PDB file of N, CA, C and O in Angstrom:
ATOM      1  N   UNK A   1      14.413 -30.790 -46.458  1.00  0.00           N
ATOM      2  CA  UNK A   1      13.550 -30.584 -47.600  1.00  0.00           C
ATOM      3  C   UNK A   1      14.196 -31.287 -48.781  1.00  0.00           C
ATOM      4  O   UNK A   1      15.407 -31.213 -48.992  1.00  0.00           O
ATOM      5  N   UNK A   2      13.370 -31.960 -49.532  1.00  0.00           N
ATOM      6  CA  UNK A   2      13.843 -32.634 -50.726  1.00  0.00           C
ATOM      7  C   UNK A   2      12.893 -32.333 -51.874  1.00  0.00           C
ATOM      8  O   UNK A   2      11.741 -31.957 -51.659  1.00  0.00           O
ATOM      9  N   UNK A   3      13.390 -32.505 -53.105  1.00  0.00           N
ATOM     10  CA  UNK A   3      12.643 -32.079 -54.280  1.00  0.00           C
ATOM     11  C   UNK A   3      11.433 -32.956 -54.591  1.00  0.00           C
ATOM     12  O   UNK A   3      10.422 -32.458 -55.086  1.00  0.00           O
ATOM     13  N   UNK A   4      11.526 -34.267 -54.304  1.00  0.00           N
ATOM     14  CA  UNK A   4      10.406 -35.156 -54.632  1.00  0.00           C
ATOM     15  C   UNK A   4      10.417 -36.390 -53.731  1.00  0.00           C
ATOM     16  O   UNK A   4      11.348 -36.593 -52.951  1.00  0.00           O
ATOM     17  N   UNK A   5       9.380 -37.202 -53.847  1.00  0.00           N
ATOM     18  CA  UNK A   5       9.240 -38.390 -52.998  1.00  0.00           C
ATOM     19  C   UNK A   5      10.349 -39.399 -53.241  1.00  0.00           C
ATOM     20  O   UNK A   5      10.799 -40.057 -52.303  1.00  0.00           O
ATOM     21  N   UNK A   6      10.796 -39.531 -54.480  1.00  0.00           N
ATOM     22  CA  UNK A   6      11.853 -40.495 -54.788  1.00  0.00           C
ATOM     23  C   UNK A   6      13.134 -40.160 -54.029  1.00  0.00           C
ATOM     24  O   UNK A   6      13.815 -41.052 -53.524  1.00  0.00           O
ATOM     25  N   UNK A   7      13.451 -38.890 -53.951  1.00  0.00           N
ATOM     26  CA  UNK A   7      14.642 -38.468 -53.204  1.00  0.00           C
ATOM     27  C   UNK A   7      14.456 -38.730 -51.710  1.00  0.00           C
ATOM     28  O   UNK A   7      15.382 -39.187 -51.041  1.00  0.00           O
ATOM     29  N   UNK A   8      13.270 -38.443 -51.190  1.00  0.00           N
ATOM     30  CA  UNK A   8      13.001 -38.672 -49.770  1.00  0.00           C
ATOM     31  C   UNK A   8      13.148 -40.150 -49.435  1.00  0.00           C
ATOM     32  O   UNK A   8      13.658 -40.497 -48.370  1.00  0.00           O
ATOM     33  N   UNK A   9      12.703 -41.028 -50.344  1.00  0.00           N
ATOM     34  CA  UNK A   9      12.781 -42.471 -50.086  1.00  0.00           C
ATOM     35  C   UNK A   9      14.221 -42.975 -50.023  1.00  0.00           C
ATOM     36  O   UNK A   9      14.454 -44.081 -49.536  1.00  0.00           O
ATOM     37  N   UNK A  10      15.182 -42.208 -50.495  1.00  0.00           N
ATOM     38  CA  UNK A  10      16.586 -42.593 -50.367  1.00  0.00           C
ATOM     39  C   UNK A  10      17.046 -42.510 -48.913  1.00  0.00           C
ATOM     40  O   UNK A  10      17.981 -43.202 -48.513  1.00  0.00           O
ATOM     41  N   UNK A  11      16.391 -41.666 -48.129  1.00  0.00           N
ATOM     42  CA  UNK A  11      16.829 -41.397 -46.766  1.00  0.00           C
ATOM     43  C   UNK A  11      15.887 -41.887 -45.680  1.00  0.00           C
ATOM     44  O   UNK A  11      16.318 -42.167 -44.562  1.00  0.00           O
ATOM     45  N   UNK A  12      14.605 -41.993 -46.002  1.00  0.00           N
ATOM     46  CA  UNK A  12      13.598 -42.284 -44.980  1.00  0.00           C
ATOM     47  C   UNK A  12      12.636 -43.364 -45.439  1.00  0.00           C
ATOM     48  O   UNK A  12      12.432 -43.581 -46.633  1.00  0.00           O
ATOM     49  N   UNK A  13      12.050 -44.035 -44.456  1.00  0.00           N
ATOM     50  CA  UNK A  13      10.979 -44.991 -44.738  1.00  0.00           C
ATOM     51  C   UNK A  13       9.715 -44.192 -45.021  1.00  0.00           C
ATOM     52  O   UNK A  13       9.389 -43.244 -44.307  1.00  0.00           O
ATOM     53  N   UNK A  14       9.010 -44.590 -46.077  1.00  0.00           N
ATOM     54  CA  UNK A  14       7.885 -43.793 -46.529  1.00  0.00           C
ATOM     55  C   UNK A  14       6.717 -44.695 -46.878  1.00  0.00           C
ATOM     56  O   UNK A  14       6.768 -45.437 -47.859  1.00  0.00           O
ATOM     57  N   UNK A  15       5.649 -44.630 -46.066  1.00  0.00           N
ATOM     58  CA  UNK A  15       4.436 -45.393 -46.320  1.00  0.00           C
ATOM     59  C   UNK A  15       3.441 -44.572 -47.122  1.00  0.00           C
ATOM     60  O   UNK A  15       3.677 -43.400 -47.414  1.00  0.00           O
ATOM     61  N   UNK A  16       2.331 -45.197 -47.473  1.00  0.00           N
ATOM     62  CA  UNK A  16       1.316 -44.515 -48.284  1.00  0.00           C
ATOM     63  C   UNK A  16       0.732 -43.297 -47.571  1.00  0.00           C
ATOM     64  O   UNK A  16       0.522 -42.259 -48.197  1.00  0.00           O
ATOM     65  N   UNK A  17       0.472 -43.411 -46.279  1.00  0.00           N
ATOM     66  CA  UNK A  17      -0.106 -42.294 -45.522  1.00  0.00           C
ATOM     67  C   UNK A  17       0.867 -41.116 -45.474  1.00  0.00           C
ATOM     68  O   UNK A  17       0.464 -39.963 -45.623  1.00  0.00           O
ATOM     69  N   UNK A  18       2.147 -41.415 -45.265  1.00  0.00           N
ATOM     70  CA  UNK A  18       3.150 -40.356 -45.234  1.00  0.00           C
ATOM     71  C   UNK A  18       3.265 -39.669 -46.598  1.00  0.00           C
ATOM     72  O   UNK A  18       3.437 -38.452 -46.677  1.00  0.00           O
ATOM     73  N   UNK A  19       3.168 -40.461 -47.669  1.00  0.00           N
ATOM     74  CA  UNK A  19       3.199 -39.875 -49.020  1.00  0.00           C
ATOM     75  C   UNK A  19       2.029 -38.913 -49.211  1.00  0.00           C
ATOM     76  O   UNK A  19       2.189 -37.825 -49.764  1.00  0.00           O
ATOM     77  N   UNK A  20       0.845 -39.333 -48.744  1.00  0.00           N
ATOM     78  CA  UNK A  20      -0.339 -38.466 -48.853  1.00  0.00           C
ATOM     79  C   UNK A  20      -0.121 -37.149 -48.119  1.00  0.00           C
ATOM     80  O   UNK A  20      -0.462 -36.080 -48.627  1.00  0.00           O
ATOM     81  N   UNK A  21       0.451 -37.238 -46.916  1.00  0.00           N
ATOM     82  CA  UNK A  21       0.690 -36.024 -46.136  1.00  0.00           C
ATOM     83  C   UNK A  21       1.686 -35.109 -46.845  1.00  0.00           C
ATOM     84  O   UNK A  21       1.474 -33.898 -46.923  1.00  0.00           O
ATOM     85  N   UNK A  22       2.763 -35.683 -47.358  1.00  0.00           N
ATOM     86  CA  UNK A  22       3.803 -34.870 -47.987  1.00  0.00           C
ATOM     87  C   UNK A  22       3.312 -34.130 -49.226  1.00  0.00           C
ATOM     88  O   UNK A  22       3.701 -32.984 -49.455  1.00  0.00           O
ATOM     89  N   UNK A  23       2.468 -34.764 -50.021  1.00  0.00           N
ATOM     90  CA  UNK A  23       2.012 -34.124 -51.261  1.00  0.00           C
ATOM     91  C   UNK A  23       0.764 -33.263 -51.059  1.00  0.00           C
ATOM     92  O   UNK A  23       0.288 -32.634 -52.004  1.00  0.00           O
ATOM     93  N   UNK A  24       0.236 -33.229 -49.847  1.00  0.00           N
ATOM     94  CA  UNK A  24      -0.899 -32.368 -49.537  1.00  0.00           C
ATOM     95  C   UNK A  24      -0.545 -30.926 -49.883  1.00  0.00           C
ATOM     96  O   UNK A  24       0.598 -30.509 -49.694  1.00  0.00           O
ATOM     97  N   UNK A  25      -1.494 -30.173 -50.380  1.00  0.00           N
ATOM     98  CA  UNK A  25      -1.172 -28.811 -50.811  1.00  0.00           C
ATOM     99  C   UNK A  25      -0.703 -27.916 -49.669  1.00  0.00           C
ATOM    100  O   UNK A  25      -0.114 -26.866 -49.925  1.00  0.00           O
ATOM    101  N   UNK A  26      -0.947 -28.298 -48.425  1.00  0.00           N
ATOM    102  CA  UNK A  26      -0.431 -27.542 -47.281  1.00  0.00           C
ATOM    103  C   UNK A  26       1.071 -27.747 -47.098  1.00  0.00           C
ATOM    104  O   UNK A  26       1.729 -26.959 -46.418  1.00  0.00           O
ATOM    105  N   UNK A  27       1.614 -28.807 -47.705  1.00  0.00           N
ATOM    106  CA  UNK A  27       3.040 -29.143 -47.636  1.00  0.00           C
ATOM    107  C   UNK A  27       3.564 -29.139 -46.188  1.00  0.00           C
ATOM    108  O   UNK A  27       4.478 -28.381 -45.861  1.00  0.00           O
ATOM    109  N   UNK A  28       2.986 -29.983 -45.331  1.00  0.00           N
ATOM    110  CA  UNK A  28       3.432 -30.009 -43.935  1.00  0.00           C
ATOM    111  C   UNK A  28       4.813 -30.647 -43.788  1.00  0.00           C
ATOM    112  O   UNK A  28       5.289 -31.351 -44.679  1.00  0.00           O
ATOM    113  N   UNK A  29       5.434 -30.386 -42.656  1.00  0.00           N
ATOM    114  CA  UNK A  29       6.641 -31.113 -42.278  1.00  0.00           C
ATOM    115  C   UNK A  29       6.165 -32.417 -41.661  1.00  0.00           C
ATOM    116  O   UNK A  29       5.354 -32.407 -40.735  1.00  0.00           O
ATOM    117  N   UNK A  30       6.665 -33.543 -42.168  1.00  0.00           N
ATOM    118  CA  UNK A  30       6.220 -34.865 -41.730  1.00  0.00           C
ATOM    119  C   UNK A  30       7.396 -35.580 -41.075  1.00  0.00           C
ATOM    120  O   UNK A  30       8.493 -35.613 -41.632  1.00  0.00           O
ATOM    121  N   UNK A  31       7.170 -36.151 -39.894  1.00  0.00           N
ATOM    122  CA  UNK A  31       8.216 -36.928 -39.233  1.00  0.00           C
ATOM    123  C   UNK A  31       8.292 -38.306 -39.867  1.00  0.00           C
ATOM    124  O   UNK A  31       7.309 -39.047 -39.892  1.00  0.00           O
ATOM    125  N   UNK A  32       9.479 -38.642 -40.381  1.00  0.00           N
ATOM    126  CA  UNK A  32       9.701 -39.929 -41.037  1.00  0.00           C
ATOM    127  C   UNK A  32      10.875 -40.637 -40.388  1.00  0.00           C
ATOM    128  O   UNK A  32      11.845 -40.009 -39.963  1.00  0.00           O
ATOM    129  N   UNK A  33      10.768 -41.955 -40.321  1.00  0.00           N
ATOM    130  CA  UNK A  33      11.845 -42.752 -39.745  1.00  0.00           C
ATOM    131  C   UNK A  33      13.010 -42.837 -40.721  1.00  0.00           C
ATOM    132  O   UNK A  33      12.825 -43.115 -41.906  1.00  0.00           O
ATOM    133  N   UNK A  34      14.223 -42.593 -40.205  1.00  0.00           N
ATOM    134  CA  UNK A  34      15.423 -42.680 -41.036  1.00  0.00           C
ATOM    135  C   UNK A  34      15.679 -44.122 -41.439  1.00  0.00           C
ATOM    136  O   UNK A  34      15.421 -45.043 -40.664  1.00  0.00           O
ATOM    137  N   UNK A  35      16.185 -44.319 -42.646  1.00  0.00           N
ATOM    138  CA  UNK A  35      16.646 -45.638 -43.059  1.00  0.00           C
ATOM    139  C   UNK A  35      17.997 -45.895 -42.405  1.00  0.00           C
ATOM    140  O   UNK A  35      18.777 -44.970 -42.181  1.00  0.00           O
ATOM    141  N   UNK A  36      18.261 -47.162 -42.103  1.00  0.00           N
ATOM    142  CA  UNK A  36      19.526 -47.505 -41.458  1.00  0.00           C
ATOM    143  C   UNK A  36      20.723 -47.174 -42.341  1.00  0.00           C
ATOM    144  O   UNK A  36      21.777 -46.788 -41.837  1.00  0.00           O
ATOM    145  N   UNK A  37      20.569 -47.322 -43.651  1.00  0.00           N
ATOM    146  CA  UNK A  37      21.686 -47.081 -44.569  1.00  0.00           C
ATOM    147  C   UNK A  37      21.651 -45.671 -45.166  1.00  0.00           C
ATOM    148  O   UNK A  37      22.243 -45.429 -46.218  1.00  0.00           O
ATOM    149  N   UNK A  38      20.976 -44.763 -44.518  1.00  0.00           N
ATOM    150  CA  UNK A  38      20.838 -43.396 -45.016  1.00  0.00           C
ATOM    151  C   UNK A  38      22.197 -42.715 -45.104  1.00  0.00           C
ATOM    152  O   UNK A  38      23.059 -42.920 -44.249  1.00  0.00           O
ATOM    153  N   UNK A  39      22.382 -41.912 -46.131  1.00  0.00           N
ATOM    154  CA  UNK A  39      23.627 -41.171 -46.299  1.00  0.00           C
ATOM    155  C   UNK A  39      23.638 -39.851 -45.541  1.00  0.00           C
ATOM    156  O   UNK A  39      24.622 -39.113 -45.594  1.00  0.00           O
ATOM    157  N   UNK A  40      22.560 -39.552 -44.843  1.00  0.00           N
ATOM    158  CA  UNK A  40      22.531 -38.331 -44.034  1.00  0.00           C
ATOM    159  C   UNK A  40      23.443 -38.528 -42.833  1.00  0.00           C
ATOM    160  O   UNK A  40      23.409 -39.568 -42.177  1.00  0.00           O
ATOM    161  N   UNK A  41      24.243 -37.535 -42.560  1.00  0.00           N
ATOM    162  CA  UNK A  41      25.217 -37.607 -41.475  1.00  0.00           C
ATOM    163  C   UNK A  41      24.553 -37.991 -40.152  1.00  0.00           C
ATOM    164  O   UNK A  41      23.457 -37.519 -39.849  1.00  0.00           O
ATOM    165  N   UNK A  42      25.209 -38.844 -39.365  1.00  0.00           N
ATOM    166  CA  UNK A  42      24.673 -39.179 -38.042  1.00  0.00           C
ATOM    167  C   UNK A  42      24.665 -37.974 -37.097  1.00  0.00           C
ATOM    168  O   UNK A  42      24.060 -38.034 -36.027  1.00  0.00           O
ATOM    169  N   UNK A  43      25.323 -36.893 -37.481  1.00  0.00           N
ATOM    170  CA  UNK A  43      25.312 -35.677 -36.673  1.00  0.00           C
ATOM    171  C   UNK A  43      24.017 -34.891 -36.838  1.00  0.00           C
ATOM    172  O   UNK A  43      23.745 -33.967 -36.071  1.00  0.00           O
ATOM    173  N   UNK A  44      23.220 -35.256 -37.836  1.00  0.00           N
ATOM    174  CA  UNK A  44      21.905 -34.641 -38.027  1.00  0.00           C
ATOM    175  C   UNK A  44      20.915 -35.410 -37.160  1.00  0.00           C
ATOM    176  O   UNK A  44      20.701 -36.603 -37.376  1.00  0.00           O
ATOM    177  N   UNK A  45      20.321 -34.754 -36.203  1.00  0.00           N
ATOM    178  CA  UNK A  45      19.376 -35.374 -35.265  1.00  0.00           C
ATOM    179  C   UNK A  45      19.983 -36.609 -34.598  1.00  0.00           C
ATOM    180  O   UNK A  45      19.437 -37.705 -34.717  1.00  0.00           O
ATOM    181  N   UNK A  46      21.113 -36.439 -33.895  1.00  0.00           N
ATOM    182  CA  UNK A  46      21.734 -37.596 -33.237  1.00  0.00           C
ATOM    183  C   UNK A  46      20.811 -38.197 -32.180  1.00  0.00           C
ATOM    184  O   UNK A  46      20.052 -37.488 -31.520  1.00  0.00           O
ATOM    185  N   UNK A  47      20.893 -39.492 -32.039  1.00  0.00           N
ATOM    186  CA  UNK A  47      20.086 -40.260 -31.077  1.00  0.00           C
ATOM    187  C   UNK A  47      18.592 -40.116 -31.347  1.00  0.00           C
ATOM    188  O   UNK A  47      17.773 -40.333 -30.454  1.00  0.00           O
ATOM    189  N   UNK A  48      18.240 -39.752 -32.566  1.00  0.00           N
ATOM    190  CA  UNK A  48      16.837 -39.619 -32.952  1.00  0.00           C
ATOM    191  C   UNK A  48      16.653 -40.361 -34.269  1.00  0.00           C
ATOM    192  O   UNK A  48      17.355 -40.078 -35.239  1.00  0.00           O
ATOM    193  N   UNK A  49      15.730 -41.295 -34.314  1.00  0.00           N
ATOM    194  CA  UNK A  49      15.513 -42.090 -35.524  1.00  0.00           C
ATOM    195  C   UNK A  49      14.562 -41.429 -36.513  1.00  0.00           C
ATOM    196  O   UNK A  49      14.195 -42.042 -37.516  1.00  0.00           O
ATOM    197  N   UNK A  50      14.161 -40.205 -36.253  1.00  0.00           N
ATOM    198  CA  UNK A  50      13.195 -39.529 -37.118  1.00  0.00           C
ATOM    199  C   UNK A  50      13.751 -38.207 -37.647  1.00  0.00           C
ATOM    200  O   UNK A  50      14.535 -37.526 -36.986  1.00  0.00           O
ATOM    201  N   UNK A  51      13.318 -37.873 -38.851  1.00  0.00           N
ATOM    202  CA  UNK A  51      13.653 -36.589 -39.458  1.00  0.00           C
ATOM    203  C   UNK A  51      12.358 -35.879 -39.834  1.00  0.00           C
ATOM    204  O   UNK A  51      11.399 -36.521 -40.264  1.00  0.00           O
ATOM    205  N   UNK A  52      12.327 -34.584 -39.678  1.00  0.00           N
ATOM    206  CA  UNK A  52      11.210 -33.787 -40.171  1.00  0.00           C
ATOM    207  C   UNK A  52      11.474 -33.473 -41.637  1.00  0.00           C
ATOM    208  O   UNK A  52      12.455 -32.805 -41.966  1.00  0.00           O
ATOM    209  N   UNK A  53      10.607 -33.949 -42.510  1.00  0.00           N
ATOM    210  CA  UNK A  53      10.831 -33.851 -43.956  1.00  0.00           C
ATOM    211  C   UNK A  53       9.674 -33.095 -44.597  1.00  0.00           C
ATOM    212  O   UNK A  53       8.523 -33.203 -44.173  1.00  0.00           O
ATOM    213  N   UNK A  54      10.008 -32.333 -45.623  1.00  0.00           N
ATOM    214  CA  UNK A  54       8.977 -31.597 -46.351  1.00  0.00           C
ATOM    215  C   UNK A  54       9.352 -31.516 -47.821  1.00  0.00           C
ATOM    216  O   UNK A  54      10.513 -31.672 -48.198  1.00  0.00           O
ATOM    217  N   UNK A  55       8.348 -31.270 -48.633  1.00  0.00           N
ATOM    218  CA  UNK A  55       8.547 -30.973 -50.045  1.00  0.00           C
ATOM    219  C   UNK A  55       8.483 -29.457 -50.218  1.00  0.00           C
ATOM    220  O   UNK A  55       7.846 -28.777 -49.413  1.00  0.00           O
ATOM    221  N   UNK A  56       9.124 -28.918 -51.243  1.00  0.00           N
ATOM    222  CA  UNK A  56       9.092 -27.469 -51.442  1.00  0.00           C
ATOM    223  C   UNK A  56       7.696 -26.977 -51.800  1.00  0.00           C
ATOM    224  O   UNK A  56       6.915 -27.690 -52.430  1.00  0.00           O
ATOM    225  N   UNK A  57       7.394 -25.750 -51.390  1.00  0.00           N
ATOM    226  CA  UNK A  57       6.101 -25.160 -51.754  1.00  0.00           C
ATOM    227  C   UNK A  57       6.217 -23.692 -52.145  1.00  0.00           C
ATOM    228  O   UNK A  57       5.343 -23.163 -52.832  1.00  0.00           O
ATOM    229  N   UNK A  58       7.270 -23.040 -51.724  1.00  0.00           N
ATOM    230  CA  UNK A  58       7.435 -21.618 -52.020  1.00  0.00           C
ATOM    231  C   UNK A  58       8.480 -21.430 -53.125  1.00  0.00           C
ATOM    232  O   UNK A  58       9.371 -22.265 -53.285  1.00  0.00           O
ATOM    233  N   UNK A  59       8.375 -20.354 -53.872  1.00  0.00           N
ATOM    234  CA  UNK A  59       9.375 -20.110 -54.916  1.00  0.00           C
ATOM    235  C   UNK A  59      10.816 -20.149 -54.394  1.00  0.00           C
ATOM    236  O   UNK A  59      11.707 -20.645 -55.083  1.00  0.00           O
ATOM    237  N   UNK A  60      11.047 -19.636 -53.199  1.00  0.00           N
ATOM    238  CA  UNK A  60      12.388 -19.674 -52.625  1.00  0.00           C
ATOM    239  C   UNK A  60      12.879 -21.109 -52.449  1.00  0.00           C
ATOM    240  O   UNK A  60      14.054 -21.392 -52.686  1.00  0.00           O
ATOM    241  N   UNK A  61      12.001 -22.012 -52.040  1.00  0.00           N
ATOM    242  CA  UNK A  61      12.382 -23.418 -51.869  1.00  0.00           C
ATOM    243  C   UNK A  61      12.876 -24.006 -53.185  1.00  0.00           C
ATOM    244  O   UNK A  61      13.891 -24.701 -53.220  1.00  0.00           O
ATOM    245  N   UNK A  62      12.160 -23.726 -54.258  1.00  0.00           N
ATOM    246  CA  UNK A  62      12.558 -24.245 -55.574  1.00  0.00           C
ATOM    247  C   UNK A  62      13.897 -23.654 -56.015  1.00  0.00           C
ATOM    248  O   UNK A  62      14.705 -24.346 -56.635  1.00  0.00           O
ATOM    249  N   UNK A  63      14.133 -22.387 -55.702  1.00  0.00           N
ATOM    250  CA  UNK A  63      15.428 -21.780 -56.025  1.00  0.00           C
ATOM    251  C   UNK A  63      16.557 -22.440 -55.242  1.00  0.00           C
ATOM    252  O   UNK A  63      17.640 -22.663 -55.782  1.00  0.00           O
ATOM    253  N   UNK A  64      16.309 -22.752 -53.974  1.00  0.00           N
ATOM    254  CA  UNK A  64      17.329 -23.414 -53.161  1.00  0.00           C
ATOM    255  C   UNK A  64      17.675 -24.801 -53.692  1.00  0.00           C
ATOM    256  O   UNK A  64      18.817 -25.246 -53.579  1.00  0.00           O
ATOM    257  N   UNK A  65      16.694 -25.481 -54.268  1.00  0.00           N
ATOM    258  CA  UNK A  65      16.898 -26.849 -54.755  1.00  0.00           C
ATOM    259  C   UNK A  65      17.332 -26.916 -56.221  1.00  0.00           C
ATOM    260  O   UNK A  65      17.583 -28.008 -56.730  1.00  0.00           O
ATOM    261  N   UNK A  66      17.425 -25.786 -56.905  1.00  0.00           N
ATOM    262  CA  UNK A  66      17.671 -25.810 -58.349  1.00  0.00           C
ATOM    263  C   UNK A  66      19.050 -26.332 -58.735  1.00  0.00           C
ATOM    264  O   UNK A  66      19.243 -26.725 -59.886  1.00  0.00           O
ATOM    265  N   UNK A  67      19.997 -26.350 -57.835  1.00  0.00           N
ATOM    266  CA  UNK A  67      21.347 -26.807 -58.152  1.00  0.00           C
ATOM    267  C   UNK A  67      21.534 -28.303 -57.944  1.00  0.00           C
ATOM    268  O   UNK A  67      22.636 -28.764 -57.649  1.00  0.00           O
ATOM    269  N   UNK A  68      20.452 -29.057 -58.098  1.00  0.00           N
ATOM    270  CA  UNK A  68      20.483 -30.524 -58.015  1.00  0.00           C
ATOM    271  C   UNK A  68      20.890 -31.063 -56.651  1.00  0.00           C
ATOM    272  O   UNK A  68      21.499 -32.129 -56.564  1.00  0.00           O
ATOM    273  N   UNK A  69      20.563 -30.343 -55.594  1.00  0.00           N
ATOM    274  CA  UNK A  69      20.747 -30.901 -54.260  1.00  0.00           C
ATOM    275  C   UNK A  69      19.741 -32.026 -54.075  1.00  0.00           C
ATOM    276  O   UNK A  69      18.584 -31.892 -54.474  1.00  0.00           O
ATOM    277  N   UNK A  70      20.164 -33.128 -53.480  1.00  0.00           N
ATOM    278  CA  UNK A  70      19.246 -34.219 -53.191  1.00  0.00           C
ATOM    279  C   UNK A  70      18.345 -33.844 -52.023  1.00  0.00           C
ATOM    280  O   UNK A  70      17.146 -34.120 -52.034  1.00  0.00           O
ATOM    281  N   UNK A  71      18.940 -33.213 -51.017  1.00  0.00           N
ATOM    282  CA  UNK A  71      18.183 -32.787 -49.841  1.00  0.00           C
ATOM    283  C   UNK A  71      18.905 -31.610 -49.202  1.00  0.00           C
ATOM    284  O   UNK A  71      20.122 -31.469 -49.323  1.00  0.00           O
ATOM    285  N   UNK A  72      18.147 -30.780 -48.528  1.00  0.00           N
ATOM    286  CA  UNK A  72      18.710 -29.676 -47.765  1.00  0.00           C
ATOM    287  C   UNK A  72      18.363 -29.881 -46.302  1.00  0.00           C
ATOM    288  O   UNK A  72      17.221 -30.190 -45.962  1.00  0.00           O
ATOM    289  N   UNK A  73      19.349 -29.709 -45.445  1.00  0.00           N
ATOM    290  CA  UNK A  73      19.144 -29.826 -44.005  1.00  0.00           C
ATOM    291  C   UNK A  73      18.923 -28.419 -43.470  1.00  0.00           C
ATOM    292  O   UNK A  73      19.748 -27.531 -43.684  1.00  0.00           O
ATOM    293  N   UNK A  74      17.819 -28.220 -42.781  1.00  0.00           N
ATOM    294  CA  UNK A  74      17.494 -26.910 -42.223  1.00  0.00           C
ATOM    295  C   UNK A  74      17.226 -27.059 -40.738  1.00  0.00           C
ATOM    296  O   UNK A  74      16.545 -27.987 -40.301  1.00  0.00           O
ATOM    297  N   UNK A  75      17.764 -26.143 -39.984  1.00  0.00           N
ATOM    298  CA  UNK A  75      17.519 -26.186 -38.542  1.00  0.00           C
ATOM    299  C   UNK A  75      17.036 -24.840 -38.066  1.00  0.00           C
ATOM    300  O   UNK A  75      16.771 -24.665 -36.876  1.00  0.00           O
TER     301      UNK A  75
END
């Protein structure tokens, strides 16, 4: 989970359709292809080029992100 699209674009490839899905009021988890130079640890989803990414939608999500985390890894 990341706070906004700009942060997500630091880690994943993001097309127009994926942007539409992410900002949809349902806030779905969207599978996005990892960027080769991503700073996310290779231990996150090893041998998988995709990450499930979402934007926050619940008050708890916003509280978790309030300390300026770029992204949170949830399993």
